[in-house]
Structure formats: structure tokens, C-alpha cells
C-alpha positions as CSV (number, residue, x, y, z in Angstrom):
1,M,0.0,0.0,0.0
2,R,2.8,2.4,0.8
3,Q,4.3,2.0,-2.6
4,R,1.0,2.7,-4.4
5,M,0.4,5.7,-2.2
6,M,3.8,7.1,-3.1
7,V,3.0,6.6,-6.8
8,V,-0.2,8.6,-6.5
9,V,1.7,11.4,-4.7
10,A,4.6,11.4,-7.2
11,I,2.4,11.6,-10.2
12,L,-0.3,14.0,-9.1
13,G,1.3,16.0,-6.3
14,L,-1.6,15.6,-4.0
15,A,0.3,14.7,-0.8
16,L,0.5,17.4,1.8
17,A,4.2,17.5,1.4
18,A,3.8,18.5,-2.2
19,C,1.6,21.4,-1.2
20,S,4.5,23.2,0.5
21,S,7.8,24.5,-0.9
22,G,9.1,24.0,2.7
23,G,7.8,20.4,3.0
24,S,10.8,18.5,1.4
25,S,12.5,16.1,3.8
26,T,15.7,17.2,5.4
27,A,17.8,16.0,8.3
28,D,16.3,18.7,10.5
29,G,12.7,18.3,9.1
30,P,10.7,20.9,7.2
31,P,11.1,24.5,8.6
32,P,8.2,26.1,10.5
33,P,6.3,28.9,8.7
34,T,7.9,32.3,9.0
35,D,5.5,34.5,6.9
36,P,4.1,37.0,9.3
37,K,0.9,37.4,7.2
38,T,0.0,33.7,7.1
39,H,1.0,32.0,10.3
40,W,-0.8,28.8,11.2
41,N,-3.4,29.1,14.0
42,V,-1.4,29.3,17.2
43,K,-3.7,26.9,19.2
44,A,-3.7,24.3,16.4
45,S,0.0,24.5,16.0
46,A,0.4,23.9,19.7
47,T,-1.9,20.9,19.5
48,L,0.2,19.3,16.8
49,D,3.4,20.1,18.7
50,A,2.0,18.2,21.7
51,V,0.8,15.3,19.6
52,A,4.2,14.9,18.0
53,K,5.9,15.1,21.4
54,Q,3.5,12.4,22.8
55,I,4.3,10.1,19.8
56,G,8.0,10.5,20.4
57,Q,7.5,9.6,24.1
58,K,5.4,6.6,23.3
59,I,7.4,5.3,20.3
60,P,11.1,5.6,20.9
61,G,12.8,7.4,18.0
62,A,9.6,8.6,16.5
63,C,9.0,12.2,15.2
64,P,12.6,13.5,15.6
65,D,12.1,15.5,12.4
66,W,8.8,17.1,13.4
67,G,8.0,20.4,11.7
68,L,5.1,22.4,10.4
69,Y,4.6,23.0,6.7
70,G,4.8,26.5,5.4
71,E,1.2,27.7,5.6
72,A,1.0,30.1,2.7
73,D,2.1,27.6,0.1
74,F,-0.1,24.9,1.6
75,L,-3.2,27.0,1.6
76,V,-2.8,28.1,-2.0
77,N,-2.2,24.6,-3.3
78,S,-4.7,22.7,-1.1
79,R,-7.6,25.0,-2.0
80,R,-6.7,24.8,-5.6
81,V,-6.5,21.0,-5.5
82,Y,-9.0,19.9,-2.9
83,K,-11.5,22.8,-3.0
84,F,-12.7,22.3,0.6
85,A,-11.7,23.6,4.0
86,S,-8.1,23.4,4.9
87,P,-6.7,22.3,8.3
88,A,-5.8,25.0,10.9
89,A,-2.2,23.6,11.0
90,V,-0.3,20.8,9.2
91,G,3.1,19.2,9.7
92,R,5.0,16.0,9.2
93,C,7.3,13.6,11.0
94,S,8.8,10.1,10.7
95,V,7.1,7.2,12.7
96,L,8.7,3.8,12.3
97,T,8.6,3.0,8.6
98,D,6.3,5.8,7.6
99,Q,6.2,9.6,6.9
100,V,3.1,10.8,8.8
101,D,1.2,13.9,8.1
102,L,-0.5,15.5,11.2
103,A,-3.3,18.0,10.7
104,A,-5.2,20.1,13.4
105,F,-8.7,21.5,13.2
106,A,-11.1,23.6,15.2
107,T,-13.5,20.7,16.0
108,H,-13.6,16.9,15.9
109,A,-16.3,17.1,13.2
110,E,-13.9,19.0,10.9
111,A,-11.1,16.5,11.5
112,L,-13.4,13.6,10.6
113,D,-14.7,15.5,7.5
114,W,-11.1,16.1,6.4
115,A,-10.3,12.4,6.6
116,N,-13.3,11.3,4.7
117,T,-13.2,14.0,2.0
118,H,-9.4,13.8,1.6
119,A,-9.7,10.0,1.2
120,R,-12.4,10.3,-1.4
121,I,-10.3,12.6,-3.5
122,L,-7.2,10.5,-3.3
123,C,-9.2,7.4,-4.3
124,K,-10.6,9.2,-7.4
125,V,-7.1,10.4,-8.3
126,A,-5.7,6.9,-7.9
127,A,-8.5,5.4,-10.0
128,R,-7.8,7.9,-12.8
129,A,-4.1,7.2,-12.7
130,K,-4.9,3.4,-12.6
131,V,-3.0,3.0,-9.3
132,G,-4.3,0.2,-7.1
133,L,-5.0,2.3,-4.0
134,T,-7.3,0.3,-1.7
135,G,-7.9,3.0,0.8
136,I,-6.4,5.4,3.4
137,N,-5.5,4.7,7.0
138,W,-6.1,7.4,9.6
139,V,-5.7,8.1,13.2
140,I,-8.5,10.4,14.4
141,G,-7.9,12.5,17.5
142,P,-10.2,14.9,19.3
143,K,-9.2,17.8,17.0
144,W,-6.5,16.3,14.8
145,T,-5.7,13.6,12.3
146,A,-2.7,11.6,11.4
147,Q,-2.2,10.0,8.0
148,P,0.5,7.3,7.9
149,D,1.0,5.0,4.9
150,T,0.6,1.6,6.4
151,E,-2.1,-0.1,8.5
152,G,0.4,-1.4,11.0
153,V,1.9,2.0,11.8
154,T,-1.5,3.6,11.9
155,R,-3.0,1.1,14.3
156,K,0.1,1.2,16.6
157,L,0.0,5.0,16.6
158,A,-3.7,5.1,17.4
159,D,-3.2,2.6,20.2
160,V,-0.3,4.4,21.9
161,V,-1.9,7.8,21.8
162,G,-5.4,6.6,22.7
163,A,-7.0,7.7,19.5
164,R,-9.4,6.1,17.0
165,Y,-8.2,4.0,14.0
166,L,-10.2,4.7,10.8
167,F,-9.8,3.0,7.4
168,T,-11.5,4.8,4.5
169,A,-11.8,2.3,1.7
170,C,-11.7,3.2,-2.0
171,P,-14.7,2.1,-3.9
172,G,-14.2,-1.0,-6.1
173,P,-15.4,-4.5,-6.9
174,K,-13.1,-6.0,-4.2
175,N,-14.8,-4.1,-1.4
176,F,-11.5,-3.9,0.5
177,K,-11.4,-3.8,4.3
178,S,-8.8,-3.6,7.0
179,W,-7.9,-6.3,9.5
180,D,-10.7,-7.3,11.9
181,D,-10.6,-5.1,15.1
182,V,-11.2,-8.0,17.5
183,A,-8.5,-10.1,15.8
184,V,-6.1,-7.1,16.0
185,A,-6.7,-6.7,19.7
186,H,-6.2,-10.5,20.1
187,A,-2.8,-10.4,18.2
188,N,-1.7,-7.4,20.3
189,A,-2.5,-9.3,23.5
190,I,-0.4,-12.3,22.4
191,A,2.5,-10.0,21.6
192,A,2.1,-8.3,25.0
193,K,2.1,-11.6,26.7
194,L,5.3,-12.6,25.0
195,D,6.9,-9.3,25.8
196,G,5.8,-9.6,29.5
197,A,7.5,-13.0,29.6
198,G,10.8,-11.3,28.6
199,L,10.9,-13.0,25.1
200,G,10.6,-9.8,23.0
201,C,7.8,-8.9,20.5
202,N,7.5,-5.4,21.8
203,D,8.1,-4.3,18.2
204,F,5.0,-6.2,17.0
205,L,3.6,-4.5,13.9
206,L,0.7,-5.6,11.6
207,Q,1.5,-6.4,8.0
208,D,-0.5,-4.6,5.2
209,R,-3.6,-6.7,4.5
210,D,-4.0,-5.3,1.0
211,L,-0.5,-6.6,0.1
212,L,-1.0,-10.0,1.7
213,I,-4.4,-10.5,0.1
214,G,-2.7,-10.6,-3.4
215,N,-0.1,-13.1,-2.2
216,K,-0.7,-16.4,-4.1
217,H,-0.3,-18.4,-0.9
218,Y,-3.1,-16.5,0.8
219,V,-5.2,-16.5,-2.3
220,D,-5.1,-20.3,-2.1
221,T,-5.5,-20.7,1.6
222,G,-7.4,-17.6,2.7
223,L,-6.2,-14.9,5.1
224,P,-6.2,-14.8,8.9
225,S,-8.3,-12.1,10.5
226,A,-5.1,-10.3,11.5
227,Y,-1.4,-10.9,10.9
228,G,1.7,-9.3,12.2
229,A,5.4,-9.9,12.9
230,C,7.9,-9.1,15.6
231,T,11.3,-10.0,17.0
232,I,11.6,-13.0,19.4
233,Q,14.7,-13.3,21.5
234,G,16.7,-11.2,19.0
235,Q,15.5,-13.0,15.9
236,P,13.1,-11.0,13.6
237,G,10.3,-12.6,11.5
238,A,8.2,-14.3,14.2
239,G,4.5,-14.2,13.2
240,I,1.2,-13.9,15.1
241,E,-1.9,-14.8,13.2
242,T,-5.4,-14.6,14.7
243,F,-8.7,-15.8,13.3
244,D,-11.4,-14.1,15.4
245,N,-14.7,-13.7,13.4
246,S,-13.3,-16.1,10.8
247,K,-14.5,-19.5,9.6
248,I,-10.9,-20.7,9.2
249,D,-9.8,-23.4,11.6
250,P,-6.3,-22.5,12.9
251,A,-5.2,-26.1,13.3
252,T,-6.2,-26.9,9.7
253,F,-4.6,-23.7,8.5
254,A,-1.4,-24.5,10.2
255,T,-0.7,-27.5,8.0
256,T,-0.4,-25.3,4.9
257,E,1.1,-22.3,6.8
258,L,4.1,-24.2,8.1
259,P,5.7,-24.9,4.7
260,Y,5.2,-21.3,3.7
261,A,6.6,-20.1,7.0
262,C,9.7,-22.3,6.6
263,G,10.5,-20.4,3.4
264,L,10.4,-17.1,5.3
265,L,12.0,-18.0,8.7
266,R,14.6,-20.8,8.8
267,H,14.2,-23.3,11.6
268,A,10.7,-22.1,12.4
269,A,8.0,-23.8,14.5
270,I,4.3,-23.2,14.5
271,M,2.0,-23.5,17.5
272,V,-1.8,-23.4,17.6
273,V,-3.2,-21.1,20.3
274,P,-6.9,-20.3,20.9
275,K,-8.2,-18.7,17.7
276,G,-4.6,-18.2,16.5
277,L,-1.2,-19.3,15.4
278,V,2.2,-18.3,16.5
279,I,5.3,-18.8,14.3
280,V,8.6,-18.5,16.1
281,P,12.3,-19.6,15.8
282,S,12.4,-23.2,16.8
283,A,15.0,-22.4,19.4
284,S,12.5,-20.2,21.2
285,A,9.5,-22.5,20.8
286,V,9.5,-24.1,24.2
287,A,9.8,-20.7,26.0
288,V,7.0,-19.2,23.8
289,A,4.8,-22.3,24.5
290,T,5.3,-21.9,28.2
291,A,4.6,-18.2,28.1
292,L,1.4,-18.8,26.2
293,G,0.3,-21.9,28.1
294,V,0.2,-24.2,25.1
295,A,1.9,-27.4,24.2
296,P,5.4,-27.1,22.6
297,P,5.4,-27.9,18.9
298,T,5.8,-31.4,17.7
299,A,8.3,-32.5,15.0
300,A,5.4,-32.2,12.5
301,Q,5.0,-28.5,13.5
302,T,8.7,-27.7,13.0
303,C,10.6,-27.0,9.8
304,P,12.7,-29.9,8.5
305,S,16.4,-29.3,9.5
């Protein structure tokens, strides 16, 4: 999804960054507005400063490059392109794998309207450009929005700042949707349990569903309700798959998932947990099984050596 979003932005210049001559990425981040005639709303700017600071506190290393876009350039371009109300302040910073645009508004209703209207426009633009954009991921705060590129970063960001996750789907025959909310909470709970046992997985991040849904393996087998990856005892690539609100039986799914997992993570083992699967390095399998209160994997649940 991130790659398709970048194509839309590059071709048509509709990203917020393209709306500002001061929005290009630099080591120190985009400079704040300095035009005395067109300063951003002071209160809205302070709101975004506080949100960016909170993100940096909750996600170590996030938002080191936080900065506001130049307001005058943004307003000229946004009104020309979008033809609807502009935010009261807009900026950008880096969060994990994504560049995230933050926008502030006078009311919650305006923030929600921005997300829905902005998404509809980008969906139309993508369709005209024949770019496979399935939708936009949003974090909706009381009077602000955040627009990352990926579902994993968006959901993590919404979780750590206590805001709402919103996916605005682009219209189309596939009727695309995001991961199931209950399954996401279940996967996060498994990751938290592993982290609490001192095994790692505090870097758990959901994969992009719209990318996995086109993977031939999952076309053939079906998709879990949520799927993410993390690092277990120093080794990346461990997977957590949950099947809440799904007709897929995890135990049956495991028989086809293990060979696929073995191609991604050498010496992997797969374990069935209630309404889920956990794929981990085989060296960590016993410790993970103990932490989750399940039986250790059998030889049939471990990649051939």
C-alpha cells in the first residue's frame, strides 16, 4: 500500500508535502512557517506540537524530524487541488517505517470530515491514474488527524496515543477492508504476553492486509483475520496470526502455513493457540509455548532441518 500511495503522490502532487515548498524532507525536518501574514493558527500548532511530542515519548525514536509545513504555500495549493476547507495547521514527521502527516482542526467534526473528504479525493485520483489504491489509514484524535502510509503503523499510533483508528476504503469491486478489530486486539494481546515474559515482541507490527491478500499463498489458503510480525529473542520474523470472526480453523490452516513459514523463517516452528497461530524460531519454541500456556510444537510442527 505504501508503494502505491507514493506513486499517487509522485504523479499528481496531492500529498500534503507537495503542497509546500518547505515540505521537502531534510535532516532537520521541514522548517516552520515564517511568513508573518500567514501563520498557522497558534492553538492548532500547539496541539500538533503536543501530539508529536507524545508520539516521540510513546514510540522511541519517532518524530525526531517534526516540523510544520509553510502555511501560505499549503493553503494556496490545497484550496486549488481539494476545493474544501483546509486544516488549521499541518506538519509531518517520521514514525517507524512511515512519513506521517498531522493536521489540526477547530473541531472533531472538521477532523473527521477532512479524513473522509481527503480520502475520497485520493481514491478518485488513484483510479484515474490506474493505481491500485485500496484506501487510506487514519488516526482520528479529538481535533486532529494523522495519516501514515501503512495499517500497522496507523494502528500502533492510534493505540499508543489513545485515539481512533479509521480506514476509509476506496470504492471498487473487491470491497476492500482492513484487519478485523477484534483479531487485531487479540494479536496485540499475544504480543504483549510474550513481551511480558521477557521474550521480546514489543516491536509487533501488523502487516499490510492489501498486500497479503494478493499473495498467491493466501489467495489459495485464505487470510487470517489479523497478521503481524515481531522479534523474538533477538530474531526477527516471528509471526502472530489470529482468526477471530473467521470460519478458518487455525489447526487446519497450520498444515499449509508451516511450509510457507519455513520459506520465510529458517528453523521455524508453528503453534496453535486459541483462535490463532504463532510462528517462532524453533530455538524459542519451548519458551514461547510456556509463556502462552500451550503445548510445545511437535516434529510435524517444525521446519525440517
